[in-house]
PDB file with SEQRES, HELIX, SHEET and CRYST1 records, atoms N, CA, C and O in Angstrom:
SEQRES   1 A   86  MET ASP LEU THR LEU ARG LYS PRO GLU GLU ILE VAL LYS          
SEQRES   2 A   86  LEU LEU CYS GLY ARG LEU ARG LYS GLU ARG LEU ALA GLN          
SEQRES   3 A   86  ARG MET THR GLN ALA ASP VAL ALA ALA ARG ALA GLY ILE          
SEQRES   4 A   86  GLY VAL ASN THR VAL SER ASN LEU GLU ALA GLY ARG ASN          
SEQRES   5 A   86  VAL GLY PHE GLU ASN LEU VAL LYS VAL ALA MET VAL LEU          
SEQRES   6 A   86  GLY ARG VAL ASN GLU LEU GLU ALA LEU PHE ALA PRO LEU          
SEQRES   7 A   86  LYS GLY PRO ARG LEU ARG ARG ASP                              
HELIX    1 AA1 PRO A    8  ALA A   25  1                                  18    
HELIX    2 AA2 GLN A   30  ALA A   37  1                                   8    
HELIX    3 AA3 VAL A   41  ALA A   49  1                                   9    
HELIX    4 AA4 PHE A   55  VAL A   64  1                                  10    
HELIX    5 AA5 VAL A   68  LEU A   74  1                                   7    
CRYST1    1.000    1.000    1.000  90.00  90.00  90.00 P 1           1          
ATOM      1  N   MET A   1     186.243  24.532-183.155  1.00  0.00           N  
ATOM      2  CA  MET A   1     185.899  25.338-184.302  1.00  0.00           C  
ATOM      3  C   MET A   1     185.951  26.806-183.893  1.00  0.00           C  
ATOM      4  O   MET A   1     185.306  27.209-182.925  1.00  0.00           O  
ATOM      5  N   ASP A   2     186.691  27.575-184.607  1.00  0.00           N  
ATOM      6  CA  ASP A   2     186.801  29.008-184.330  1.00  0.00           C  
ATOM      7  C   ASP A   2     185.891  29.766-185.295  1.00  0.00           C  
ATOM      8  O   ASP A   2     186.138  29.828-186.499  1.00  0.00           O  
ATOM      9  N   LEU A   3     184.840  30.335-184.727  1.00  0.00           N  
ATOM     10  CA  LEU A   3     183.873  31.057-185.556  1.00  0.00           C  
ATOM     11  C   LEU A   3     184.113  32.558-185.559  1.00  0.00           C  
ATOM     12  O   LEU A   3     183.382  33.293-186.222  1.00  0.00           O  
ATOM     13  N   THR A   4     185.113  33.025-184.841  1.00  0.00           N  
ATOM     14  CA  THR A   4     185.296  34.465-184.681  1.00  0.00           C  
ATOM     15  C   THR A   4     185.673  35.162-185.971  1.00  0.00           C  
ATOM     16  O   THR A   4     185.403  36.354-186.118  1.00  0.00           O  
ATOM     17  N   LEU A   5     186.280  34.472-186.898  1.00  0.00           N  
ATOM     18  CA  LEU A   5     186.724  35.111-188.136  1.00  0.00           C  
ATOM     19  C   LEU A   5     185.811  34.790-189.315  1.00  0.00           C  
ATOM     20  O   LEU A   5     186.168  35.036-190.468  1.00  0.00           O  
ATOM     21  N   ARG A   6     184.668  34.259-189.033  1.00  0.00           N  
ATOM     22  CA  ARG A   6     183.732  33.897-190.095  1.00  0.00           C  
ATOM     23  C   ARG A   6     182.629  34.935-190.214  1.00  0.00           C  
ATOM     24  O   ARG A   6     182.328  35.670-189.274  1.00  0.00           O  
ATOM     25  N   LYS A   7     182.045  34.967-191.386  1.00  0.00           N  
ATOM     26  CA  LYS A   7     180.879  35.822-191.630  1.00  0.00           C  
ATOM     27  C   LYS A   7     179.637  35.076-191.152  1.00  0.00           C  
ATOM     28  O   LYS A   7     179.625  33.845-191.128  1.00  0.00           O  
ATOM     29  N   PRO A   8     178.590  35.815-190.770  1.00  0.00           N  
ATOM     30  CA  PRO A   8     177.369  35.142-190.293  1.00  0.00           C  
ATOM     31  C   PRO A   8     176.835  34.097-191.268  1.00  0.00           C  
ATOM     32  O   PRO A   8     176.423  33.016-190.849  1.00  0.00           O  
ATOM     33  N   GLU A   9     176.839  34.405-192.552  1.00  0.00           N  
ATOM     34  CA  GLU A   9     176.297  33.450-193.523  1.00  0.00           C  
ATOM     35  C   GLU A   9     177.137  32.173-193.604  1.00  0.00           C  
ATOM     36  O   GLU A   9     176.610  31.106-193.918  1.00  0.00           O  
ATOM     37  N   GLU A  10     178.439  32.276-193.324  1.00  0.00           N  
ATOM     38  CA  GLU A  10     179.302  31.091-193.302  1.00  0.00           C  
ATOM     39  C   GLU A  10     178.973  30.217-192.093  1.00  0.00           C  
ATOM     40  O   GLU A  10     178.969  28.990-192.188  1.00  0.00           O  
ATOM     41  N   ILE A  11     178.701  30.847-190.977  1.00  0.00           N  
ATOM     42  CA  ILE A  11     178.333  30.103-189.765  1.00  0.00           C  
ATOM     43  C   ILE A  11     176.997  29.407-189.974  1.00  0.00           C  
ATOM     44  O   ILE A  11     176.841  28.245-189.598  1.00  0.00           O  
ATOM     45  N   VAL A  12     176.030  30.101-190.568  1.00  0.00           N  
ATOM     46  CA  VAL A  12     174.719  29.507-190.849  1.00  0.00           C  
ATOM     47  C   VAL A  12     174.890  28.288-191.743  1.00  0.00           C  
ATOM     48  O   VAL A  12     174.311  27.237-191.467  1.00  0.00           O  
ATOM     49  N   LYS A  13     175.666  28.408-192.799  1.00  0.00           N  
ATOM     50  CA  LYS A  13     175.881  27.293-193.723  1.00  0.00           C  
ATOM     51  C   LYS A  13     176.517  26.105-193.010  1.00  0.00           C  
ATOM     52  O   LYS A  13     176.107  24.963-193.216  1.00  0.00           O  
ATOM     53  N   LEU A  14     177.505  26.367-192.183  1.00  0.00           N  
ATOM     54  CA  LEU A  14     178.192  25.317-191.443  1.00  0.00           C  
ATOM     55  C   LEU A  14     177.230  24.598-190.492  1.00  0.00           C  
ATOM     56  O   LEU A  14     177.179  23.368-190.465  1.00  0.00           O  
ATOM     57  N   LEU A  15     176.475  25.368-189.718  1.00  0.00           N  
ATOM     58  CA  LEU A  15     175.570  24.776-188.742  1.00  0.00           C  
ATOM     59  C   LEU A  15     174.416  24.027-189.412  1.00  0.00           C  
ATOM     60  O   LEU A  15     173.992  22.980-188.923  1.00  0.00           O  
ATOM     61  N   CYS A  16     173.916  24.547-190.506  1.00  0.00           N  
ATOM     62  CA  CYS A  16     172.832  23.868-191.223  1.00  0.00           C  
ATOM     63  C   CYS A  16     173.311  22.548-191.818  1.00  0.00           C  
ATOM     64  O   CYS A  16     172.577  21.561-191.841  1.00  0.00           O  
ATOM     65  N   GLY A  17     174.538  22.547-192.292  1.00  0.00           N  
ATOM     66  CA  GLY A  17     175.127  21.303-192.793  1.00  0.00           C  
ATOM     67  C   GLY A  17     175.271  20.273-191.688  1.00  0.00           C  
ATOM     68  O   GLY A  17     175.025  19.085-191.899  1.00  0.00           O  
ATOM     69  N   ARG A  18     175.664  20.725-190.523  1.00  0.00           N  
ATOM     70  CA  ARG A  18     175.777  19.816-189.374  1.00  0.00           C  
ATOM     71  C   ARG A  18     174.418  19.257-188.979  1.00  0.00           C  
ATOM     72  O   ARG A  18     174.290  18.076-188.656  1.00  0.00           O  
ATOM     73  N   LEU A  19     173.407  20.115-189.007  1.00  0.00           N  
ATOM     74  CA  LEU A  19     172.057  19.667-188.661  1.00  0.00           C  
ATOM     75  C   LEU A  19     171.615  18.566-189.623  1.00  0.00           C  
ATOM     76  O   LEU A  19     171.083  17.540-189.200  1.00  0.00           O  
ATOM     77  N   ARG A  20     171.834  18.782-190.900  1.00  0.00           N  
ATOM     78  CA  ARG A  20     171.453  17.778-191.906  1.00  0.00           C  
ATOM     79  C   ARG A  20     172.212  16.475-191.684  1.00  0.00           C  
ATOM     80  O   ARG A  20     171.618  15.398-191.737  1.00  0.00           O  
ATOM     81  N   LYS A  21     173.520  16.561-191.434  1.00  0.00           N  
ATOM     82  CA  LYS A  21     174.330  15.360-191.189  1.00  0.00           C  
ATOM     83  C   LYS A  21     173.835  14.610-189.958  1.00  0.00           C  
ATOM     84  O   LYS A  21     173.795  13.380-189.953  1.00  0.00           O  
ATOM     85  N   GLU A  22     173.462  15.340-188.928  1.00  0.00           N  
ATOM     86  CA  GLU A  22     172.953  14.701-187.711  1.00  0.00           C  
ATOM     87  C   GLU A  22     171.647  13.971-188.001  1.00  0.00           C  
ATOM     88  O   GLU A  22     171.444  12.846-187.545  1.00  0.00           O  
ATOM     89  N   ARG A  23     170.767  14.613-188.759  1.00  0.00           N  
ATOM     90  CA  ARG A  23     169.505  13.960-189.125  1.00  0.00           C  
ATOM     91  C   ARG A  23     169.766  12.677-189.901  1.00  0.00           C  
ATOM     92  O   ARG A  23     169.167  11.640-189.616  1.00  0.00           O  
ATOM     93  N   LEU A  24     170.653  12.746-190.873  1.00  0.00           N  
ATOM     94  CA  LEU A  24     170.963  11.575-191.690  1.00  0.00           C  
ATOM     95  C   LEU A  24     171.656  10.488-190.871  1.00  0.00           C  
ATOM     96  O   LEU A  24     171.406   9.301-191.081  1.00  0.00           O  
ATOM     97  N   ALA A  25     172.519  10.884-189.946  1.00  0.00           N  
ATOM     98  CA  ALA A  25     173.203   9.911-189.083  1.00  0.00           C  
ATOM     99  C   ALA A  25     172.202   9.142-188.229  1.00  0.00           C  
ATOM    100  O   ALA A  25     172.433   7.985-187.875  1.00  0.00           O  
ATOM    101  N   GLN A  26     171.092   9.792-187.903  1.00  0.00           N  
ATOM    102  CA  GLN A  26     170.042   9.144-187.126  1.00  0.00           C  
ATOM    103  C   GLN A  26     169.023   8.433-188.016  1.00  0.00           C  
ATOM    104  O   GLN A  26     168.005   7.924-187.547  1.00  0.00           O  
ATOM    105  N   ARG A  27     169.328   8.414-189.309  1.00  0.00           N  
ATOM    106  CA  ARG A  27     168.494   7.745-190.312  1.00  0.00           C  
ATOM    107  C   ARG A  27     167.052   8.227-190.276  1.00  0.00           C  
ATOM    108  O   ARG A  27     166.103   7.444-190.306  1.00  0.00           O  
ATOM    109  N   MET A  28     166.929   9.534-190.210  1.00  0.00           N  
ATOM    110  CA  MET A  28     165.604  10.152-190.208  1.00  0.00           C  
ATOM    111  C   MET A  28     165.429  10.963-191.477  1.00  0.00           C  
ATOM    112  O   MET A  28     166.366  11.600-191.958  1.00  0.00           O  
ATOM    113  N   THR A  29     164.221  10.933-192.011  1.00  0.00           N  
ATOM    114  CA  THR A  29     163.909  11.791-193.147  1.00  0.00           C  
ATOM    115  C   THR A  29     163.481  13.158-192.617  1.00  0.00           C  
ATOM    116  O   THR A  29     163.223  13.328-191.425  1.00  0.00           O  
ATOM    117  N   GLN A  30     163.413  14.111-193.518  1.00  0.00           N  
ATOM    118  CA  GLN A  30     162.886  15.415-193.120  1.00  0.00           C  
ATOM    119  C   GLN A  30     161.449  15.263-192.630  1.00  0.00           C  
ATOM    120  O   GLN A  30     161.030  15.953-191.701  1.00  0.00           O  
ATOM    121  N   ALA A  31     160.711  14.376-193.245  1.00  0.00           N  
ATOM    122  CA  ALA A  31     159.330  14.144-192.826  1.00  0.00           C  
ATOM    123  C   ALA A  31     159.271  13.560-191.412  1.00  0.00           C  
ATOM    124  O   ALA A  31     158.394  13.924-190.629  1.00  0.00           O  
ATOM    125  N   ASP A  32     160.197  12.658-191.084  1.00  0.00           N  
ATOM    126  CA  ASP A  32     160.258  12.098-189.728  1.00  0.00           C  
ATOM    127  C   ASP A  32     160.474  13.201-188.698  1.00  0.00           C  
ATOM    128  O   ASP A  32     159.761  13.289-187.698  1.00  0.00           O  
ATOM    129  N   VAL A  33     161.469  14.036-188.963  1.00  0.00           N  
ATOM    130  CA  VAL A  33     161.794  15.123-188.032  1.00  0.00           C  
ATOM    131  C   VAL A  33     160.612  16.074-187.906  1.00  0.00           C  
ATOM    132  O   VAL A  33     160.234  16.468-186.803  1.00  0.00           O  
ATOM    133  N   ALA A  34     160.036  16.437-189.042  1.00  0.00           N  
ATOM    134  CA  ALA A  34     158.911  17.368-189.037  1.00  0.00           C  
ATOM    135  C   ALA A  34     157.752  16.825-188.214  1.00  0.00           C  
ATOM    136  O   ALA A  34     157.167  17.552-187.410  1.00  0.00           O  
ATOM    137  N   ALA A  35     157.417  15.557-188.408  1.00  0.00           N  
ATOM    138  CA  ALA A  35     156.298  14.956-187.681  1.00  0.00           C  
ATOM    139  C   ALA A  35     156.568  14.937-186.180  1.00  0.00           C  
ATOM    140  O   ALA A  35     155.684  15.256-185.384  1.00  0.00           O  
ATOM    141  N   ARG A  36     157.770  14.568-185.797  1.00  0.00           N  
ATOM    142  CA  ARG A  36     158.100  14.488-184.371  1.00  0.00           C  
ATOM    143  C   ARG A  36     158.198  15.869-183.723  1.00  0.00           C  
ATOM    144  O   ARG A  36     157.928  16.024-182.532  1.00  0.00           O  
ATOM    145  N   ALA A  37     158.587  16.869-184.516  1.00  0.00           N  
ATOM    146  CA  ALA A  37     158.733  18.230-183.987  1.00  0.00           C  
ATOM    147  C   ALA A  37     157.428  19.021-184.061  1.00  0.00           C  
ATOM    148  O   ALA A  37     157.306  20.083-183.452  1.00  0.00           O  
ATOM    149  N   GLY A  38     156.466  18.505-184.800  1.00  0.00           N  
ATOM    150  CA  GLY A  38     155.200  19.219-184.952  1.00  0.00           C  
ATOM    151  C   GLY A  38     155.310  20.425-185.861  1.00  0.00           C  
ATOM    152  O   GLY A  38     154.623  21.427-185.665  1.00  0.00           O  
ATOM    153  N   ILE A  39     156.182  20.324-186.862  1.00  0.00           N  
ATOM    154  CA  ILE A  39     156.371  21.400-187.832  1.00  0.00           C  
ATOM    155  C   ILE A  39     156.257  20.819-189.234  1.00  0.00           C  
ATOM    156  O   ILE A  39     156.191  19.601-189.401  1.00  0.00           O  
ATOM    157  N   GLY A  40     156.235  21.683-190.239  1.00  0.00           N  
ATOM    158  CA  GLY A  40     156.119  21.221-191.611  1.00  0.00           C  
ATOM    159  C   GLY A  40     157.445  20.754-192.194  1.00  0.00           C  
ATOM    160  O   GLY A  40     158.515  21.185-191.766  1.00  0.00           O  
ATOM    161  N   VAL A  41     157.353  19.872-193.171  1.00  0.00           N  
ATOM    162  CA  VAL A  41     158.546  19.392-193.868  1.00  0.00           C  
ATOM    163  C   VAL A  41     159.287  20.567-194.509  1.00  0.00           C  
ATOM    164  O   VAL A  41     160.517  20.598-194.509  1.00  0.00           O  
ATOM    165  N   ASN A  42     158.543  21.531-195.055  1.00  0.00           N  
ATOM    166  CA  ASN A  42     159.189  22.700-195.657  1.00  0.00           C  
ATOM    167  C   ASN A  42     160.013  23.471-194.636  1.00  0.00           C  
ATOM    168  O   ASN A  42     161.051  24.036-194.982  1.00  0.00           O  
ATOM    169  N   THR A  43     159.569  23.501-193.390  1.00  0.00           N  
ATOM    170  CA  THR A  43     160.323  24.190-192.349  1.00  0.00           C  
ATOM    171  C   THR A  43     161.656  23.494-192.102  1.00  0.00           C  
ATOM    172  O   THR A  43     162.687  24.153-191.966  1.00  0.00           O  
ATOM    173  N   VAL A  44     161.638  22.173-192.044  1.00  0.00           N  
ATOM    174  CA  VAL A  44     162.887  21.416-191.866  1.00  0.00           C  
ATOM    175  C   VAL A  44     163.799  21.646-193.062  1.00  0.00           C  
ATOM    176  O   VAL A  44     164.999  21.864-192.896  1.00  0.00           O  
ATOM    177  N   SER A  45     163.244  21.600-194.251  1.00  0.00           N  
ATOM    178  CA  SER A  45     164.021  21.837-195.464  1.00  0.00           C  
ATOM    179  C   SER A  45     164.635  23.232-195.455  1.00  0.00           C  
ATOM    180  O   SER A  45     165.812  23.402-195.776  1.00  0.00           O  
ATOM    181  N   ASN A  46     163.841  24.219-195.089  1.00  0.00           N  
ATOM    182  CA  ASN A  46     164.337  25.592-195.027  1.00  0.00           C  
ATOM    183  C   ASN A  46     165.438  25.738-193.981  1.00  0.00           C  
ATOM    184  O   ASN A  46     166.423  26.442-194.205  1.00  0.00           O  
ATOM    185  N   LEU A  47     165.273  25.084-192.858  1.00  0.00           N  
ATOM    186  CA  LEU A  47     166.288  25.141-191.811  1.00  0.00           C  
ATOM    187  C   LEU A  47     167.600  24.545-192.301  1.00  0.00           C  
ATOM    188  O   LEU A  47     168.661  25.132-192.090  1.00  0.00           O  
ATOM    189  N   GLU A  48     167.542  23.408-192.938  1.00  0.00           N  
ATOM    190  CA  GLU A  48     168.755  22.770-193.455  1.00  0.00           C  
ATOM    191  C   GLU A  48     169.395  23.574-194.580  1.00  0.00           C  
ATOM    192  O   GLU A  48     170.602  23.481-194.805  1.00  0.00           O  
ATOM    193  N   ALA A  49     168.597  24.355-195.280  1.00  0.00           N  
ATOM    194  CA  ALA A  49     169.118  25.170-196.381  1.00  0.00           C  
ATOM    195  C   ALA A  49     169.607  26.539-195.908  1.00  0.00           C  
ATOM    196  O   ALA A  49     170.145  27.320-196.693  1.00  0.00           O  
ATOM    197  N   GLY A  50     169.415  26.823-194.619  1.00  0.00           N  
ATOM    198  CA  GLY A  50     169.878  28.106-194.090  1.00  0.00           C  
ATOM    199  C   GLY A  50     168.924  29.251-194.333  1.00  0.00           C  
ATOM    200  O   GLY A  50     169.285  30.415-194.160  1.00  0.00           O  
ATOM    201  N   ARG A  51     167.712  28.931-194.730  1.00  0.00           N  
ATOM    202  CA  ARG A  51     166.714  29.983-194.904  1.00  0.00           C  
ATOM    203  C   ARG A  51     166.090  30.301-193.556  1.00  0.00           C  
ATOM    204  O   ARG A  51     166.072  29.462-192.655  1.00  0.00           O  
ATOM    205  N   ASN A  52     165.590  31.492-193.428  1.00  0.00           N  
ATOM    206  CA  ASN A  52     165.045  31.943-192.146  1.00  0.00           C  
ATOM    207  C   ASN A  52     163.861  31.098-191.700  1.00  0.00           C  
ATOM    208  O   ASN A  52     162.888  30.908-192.430  1.00  0.00           O  
ATOM    209  N   VAL A  53     163.978  30.603-190.484  1.00  0.00           N  
ATOM    210  CA  VAL A  53     162.860  29.941-189.805  1.00  0.00           C  
ATOM    211  C   VAL A  53     162.869  30.458-188.372  1.00  0.00           C  
ATOM    212  O   VAL A  53     163.877  30.985-187.902  1.00  0.00           O  
ATOM    213  N   GLY A  54     161.778  30.310-187.703  1.00  0.00           N  
ATOM    214  CA  GLY A  54     161.695  30.778-186.326  1.00  0.00           C  
ATOM    215  C   GLY A  54     162.641  30.012-185.417  1.00  0.00           C  
ATOM    216  O   GLY A  54     162.896  28.824-185.618  1.00  0.00           O  
ATOM    217  N   PHE A  55     163.153  30.708-184.419  1.00  0.00           N  
ATOM    218  CA  PHE A  55     164.080  30.090-183.470  1.00  0.00           C  
ATOM    219  C   PHE A  55     163.410  28.935-182.734  1.00  0.00           C  
ATOM    220  O   PHE A  55     164.055  27.934-182.422  1.00  0.00           O  
ATOM    221  N   GLU A  56     162.130  29.074-182.461  1.00  0.00           N  
ATOM    222  CA  GLU A  56     161.403  27.995-181.778  1.00  0.00           C  
ATOM    223  C   GLU A  56     161.444  26.714-182.602  1.00  0.00           C  
ATOM    224  O   GLU A  56     161.528  25.621-182.042  1.00  0.00           O  
ATOM    225  N   ASN A  57     161.386  26.837-183.922  1.00  0.00           N  
ATOM    226  CA  ASN A  57     161.458  25.656-184.778  1.00  0.00           C  
ATOM    227  C   ASN A  57     162.835  25.007-184.711  1.00  0.00           C  
ATOM    228  O   ASN A  57     162.944  23.781-184.744  1.00  0.00           O  
ATOM    229  N   LEU A  58     163.869  25.803-184.618  1.00  0.00           N  
ATOM    230  CA  LEU A  58     165.214  25.259-184.443  1.00  0.00           C  
ATOM    231  C   LEU A  58     165.289  24.471-183.142  1.00  0.00           C  
ATOM    232  O   LEU A  58     165.861  23.381-183.107  1.00  0.00           O  
ATOM    233  N   VAL A  59     164.714  25.017-182.072  1.00  0.00           N  
ATOM    234  CA  VAL A  59     164.709  24.336-180.783  1.00  0.00           C  
ATOM    235  C   VAL A  59     163.953  23.016-180.879  1.00  0.00           C  
ATOM    236  O   VAL A  59     164.405  22.008-180.337  1.00  0.00           O  
ATOM    237  N   LYS A  60     162.824  23.006-181.552  1.00  0.00           N  
ATOM    238  CA  LYS A  60     162.041  21.784-181.717  1.00  0.00           C  
ATOM    239  C   LYS A  60     162.841  20.704-182.442  1.00  0.00           C  
ATOM    240  O   LYS A  60     162.828  19.539-182.042  1.00  0.00           O  
ATOM    241  N   VAL A  61     163.535  21.096-183.510  1.00  0.00           N  
ATOM    242  CA  VAL A  61     164.335  20.129-184.266  1.00  0.00           C  
ATOM    243  C   VAL A  61     165.495  19.631-183.409  1.00  0.00           C  
ATOM    244  O   VAL A  61     165.799  18.438-183.421  1.00  0.00           O  
ATOM    245  N   ALA A  62     166.139  20.514-182.675  1.00  0.00           N  
ATOM    246  CA  ALA A  62     167.236  20.103-181.784  1.00  0.00           C  
ATOM    247  C   ALA A  62     166.734  19.098-180.747  1.00  0.00           C  
ATOM    248  O   ALA A  62     167.429  18.137-180.417  1.00  0.00           O  
ATOM    249  N   MET A  63     165.538  19.323-180.243  1.00  0.00           N  
ATOM    250  CA  MET A  63     164.964  18.392-179.266  1.00  0.00           C  
ATOM    251  C   MET A  63     164.733  17.020-179.885  1.00  0.00           C  
ATOM    252  O   MET A  63     165.045  16.002-179.267  1.00  0.00           O  
ATOM    253  N   VAL A  64     164.191  16.983-181.098  1.00  0.00           N  
ATOM    254  CA  VAL A  64     163.942  15.718-181.788  1.00  0.00           C  
ATOM    255  C   VAL A  64     165.247  14.967-182.030  1.00  0.00           C  
ATOM    256  O   VAL A  64     165.293  13.742-181.909  1.00  0.00           O  
ATOM    257  N   LEU A  65     166.305  15.696-182.370  1.00  0.00           N  
ATOM    258  CA  LEU A  65     167.598  15.070-182.662  1.00  0.00           C  
ATOM    259  C   LEU A  65     168.423  14.806-181.411  1.00  0.00           C  
ATOM    260  O   LEU A  65     169.542  14.299-181.499  1.00  0.00           O  
ATOM    261  N   GLY A  66     167.877  15.146-180.248  1.00  0.00           N  
ATOM    262  CA  GLY A  66     168.594  14.905-179.002  1.00  0.00           C  
ATOM    263  C   GLY A  66     169.781  15.824-178.801  1.00  0.00           C  
ATOM    264  O   GLY A  66     170.760  15.438-178.164  1.00  0.00           O  
ATOM    265  N   ARG A  67     169.711  17.038-179.334  1.00  0.00           N  
ATOM    266  CA  ARG A  67     170.844  17.971-179.265  1.00  0.00           C  
ATOM    267  C   ARG A  67     170.500  19.255-178.531  1.00  0.00           C  
ATOM    268  O   ARG A  67     171.134  20.284-178.760  1.00  0.00           O  
ATOM    269  N   VAL A  68     169.507  19.213-177.653  1.00  0.00           N  
ATOM    270  CA  VAL A  68     169.081  20.422-176.952  1.00  0.00           C  
ATOM    271  C   VAL A  68     170.145  20.915-175.960  1.00  0.00           C  
ATOM    272  O   VAL A  68     170.182  22.103-175.638  1.00  0.00           O  
ATOM    273  N   ASN A  69     171.003  20.021-175.478  1.00  0.00           N  
ATOM    274  CA  ASN A  69     172.053  20.446-174.546  1.00  0.00           C  
ATOM    275  C   ASN A  69     172.985  21.480-175.170  1.00  0.00           C  
ATOM    276  O   ASN A  69     173.453  22.390-174.487  1.00  0.00           O  
ATOM    277  N   GLU A  70     173.251  21.343-176.453  1.00  0.00           N  
ATOM    278  CA  GLU A  70     174.101  22.306-177.137  1.00  0.00           C  
ATOM    279  C   GLU A  70     173.444  23.679-177.175  1.00  0.00           C  
ATOM    280  O   GLU A  70     174.111  24.701-177.011  1.00  0.00           O  
ATOM    281  N   LEU A  71     172.138  23.698-177.390  1.00  0.00           N  
ATOM    282  CA  LEU A  71     171.430  24.979-177.379  1.00  0.00           C  
ATOM    283  C   LEU A  71     171.411  25.572-175.980  1.00  0.00           C  
ATOM    284  O   LEU A  71     171.539  26.785-175.811  1.00  0.00           O  
ATOM    285  N   GLU A  72     171.253  24.723-174.990  1.00  0.00           N  
ATOM    286  CA  GLU A  72     171.230  25.200-173.615  1.00  0.00           C  
ATOM    287  C   GLU A  72     172.555  25.866-173.246  1.00  0.00           C  
ATOM    288  O   GLU A  72     172.584  26.822-172.471  1.00  0.00           O  
ATOM    289  N   ALA A  73     173.637  25.358-173.802  1.00  0.00           N  
ATOM    290  CA  ALA A  73     174.962  25.898-173.505  1.00  0.00           C  
ATOM    291  C   ALA A  73     175.285  27.150-174.319  1.00  0.00           C  
ATOM    292  O   ALA A  73     176.279  27.822-174.044  1.00  0.00           O  
ATOM    293  N   LEU A  74     174.469  27.466-175.305  1.00  0.00           N  
ATOM    294  CA  LEU A  74     174.766  28.546-176.239  1.00  0.00           C  
ATOM    295  C   LEU A  74     175.043  29.875-175.560  1.00  0.00           C  
ATOM    296  O   LEU A  74     176.049  30.517-175.865  1.00  0.00           O  
ATOM    297  N   PHE A  75     174.193  30.301-174.662  1.00  0.00           N  
ATOM    298  CA  PHE A  75     174.382  31.579-173.990  1.00  0.00           C  
ATOM    299  C   PHE A  75     174.530  31.404-172.485  1.00  0.00           C  
ATOM    300  O   PHE A  75     174.137  32.272-171.706  1.00  0.00           O  
ATOM    301  N   ALA A  76     175.098  30.280-172.088  1.00  0.00           N  
ATOM    302  CA  ALA A  76     175.322  30.026-170.664  1.00  0.00           C  
ATOM    303  C   ALA A  76     176.326  31.041-170.131  1.00  0.00           C  
ATOM    304  O   ALA A  76     177.210  31.484-170.863  1.00  0.00           O  
ATOM    305  N   PRO A  77     176.194  31.409-168.864  1.00  0.00           N  
ATOM    306  CA  PRO A  77     177.155  32.353-168.279  1.00  0.00           C  
ATOM    307  C   PRO A  77     178.578  31.805-168.389  1.00  0.00           C  
ATOM    308  O   PRO A  77     178.826  30.623-168.147  1.00  0.00           O  
ATOM    309  N   LEU A  78     179.484  32.669-168.749  1.00  0.00           N  
ATOM    310  CA  LEU A  78     180.882  32.283-168.855  1.00  0.00           C  
ATOM    311  C   LEU A  78     181.534  32.345-167.486  1.00  0.00           C  
ATOM    312  O   LEU A  78     181.169  33.170-166.648  1.00  0.00           O  
ATOM    313  N   LYS A  79     182.485  31.482-167.271  1.00  0.00           N  
ATOM    314  CA  LYS A  79     183.232  31.496-166.017  1.00  0.00           C  
ATOM    315  C   LYS A  79     184.468  32.361-166.208  1.00  0.00           C  
ATOM    316  O   LYS A  79     185.112  32.313-167.256  1.00  0.00           O  
ATOM    317  N   GLY A  80     184.793  33.141-165.206  1.00  0.00           N  
ATOM    318  CA  GLY A  80     185.976  33.981-165.280  1.00  0.00           C  
ATOM    319  C   GLY A  80     185.681  35.319-165.941  1.00  0.00           C  
ATOM    320  O   GLY A  80     184.536  35.601-166.295  1.00  0.00           O  
ATOM    321  N   PRO A  81     186.716  36.147-166.108  1.00  0.00           N  
ATOM    322  CA  PRO A  81     186.521  37.473-166.707  1.00  0.00           C  
ATOM    323  C   PRO A  81     186.160  37.371-168.185  1.00  0.00           C  
ATOM    324  O   PRO A  81     186.624  36.482-168.900  1.00  0.00           O  
ATOM    325  N   ARG A  82     185.327  38.298-168.616  1.00  0.00           N  
ATOM    326  CA  ARG A  82     184.914  38.349-170.015  1.00  0.00           C  
ATOM    327  C   ARG A  82     185.355  39.658-170.631  1.00  0.00           C  
ATOM    328  O   ARG A  82     185.438  40.689-169.964  1.00  0.00           O  
ATOM    329  N   LEU A  83     185.628  39.590-171.895  1.00  0.00           N  
ATOM    330  CA  LEU A  83     185.907  40.808-172.647  1.00  0.00           C  
ATOM    331  C   LEU A  83     184.580  41.411-173.042  1.00  0.00           C  
ATOM    332  O   LEU A  83     183.669  40.701-173.468  1.00  0.00           O  
ATOM    333  N   ARG A  84     184.470  42.681-172.906  1.00  0.00           N  
ATOM    334  CA  ARG A  84     183.228  43.361-173.276  1.00  0.00           C  
ATOM    335  C   ARG A  84     183.288  43.769-174.747  1.00  0.00           C  
ATOM    336  O   ARG A  84     184.250  44.392-175.198  1.00  0.00           O  
ATOM    337  N   ARG A  85     182.254  43.408-175.473  1.00  0.00           N  
ATOM    338  CA  ARG A  85     182.155  43.774-176.892  1.00  0.00           C  
ATOM    339  C   ARG A  85     180.946  44.650-177.068  1.00  0.00           C  
ATOM    340  O   ARG A  85     179.827  44.208-176.808  1.00  0.00           O  
ATOM    341  N   ASP A  86     181.129  45.868-177.496  1.00  0.00           N  
ATOM    342  CA  ASP A  86     180.009  46.794-177.714  1.00  0.00           C  
ATOM    343  C   ASP A  86     179.767  47.006-179.179  1.00  0.00           C  
ATOM    344  O   ASP A  86     178.864  47.755-179.554  1.00  0.00           O  
TER     345      ASP A  86                                                      
END                                                                             
């Protein structure tokens, strides 16, 4: 997936849709995820809808869904030369 030509709101929509699909693929309700993550159902709903929630809540949901490795790789050091963007 090439995200370089997308607007931030398009990326948010795409990722939130993926989060919802992952939850449904695991046959979990928003209430299930919320209970296991220790957050409110409204927070899960807001996250799936792309509304602002704390980053810590995103991490909690990723942990419940078994997807924390993707977050860990998010800002991992790149190998080789990097282009500098200011």
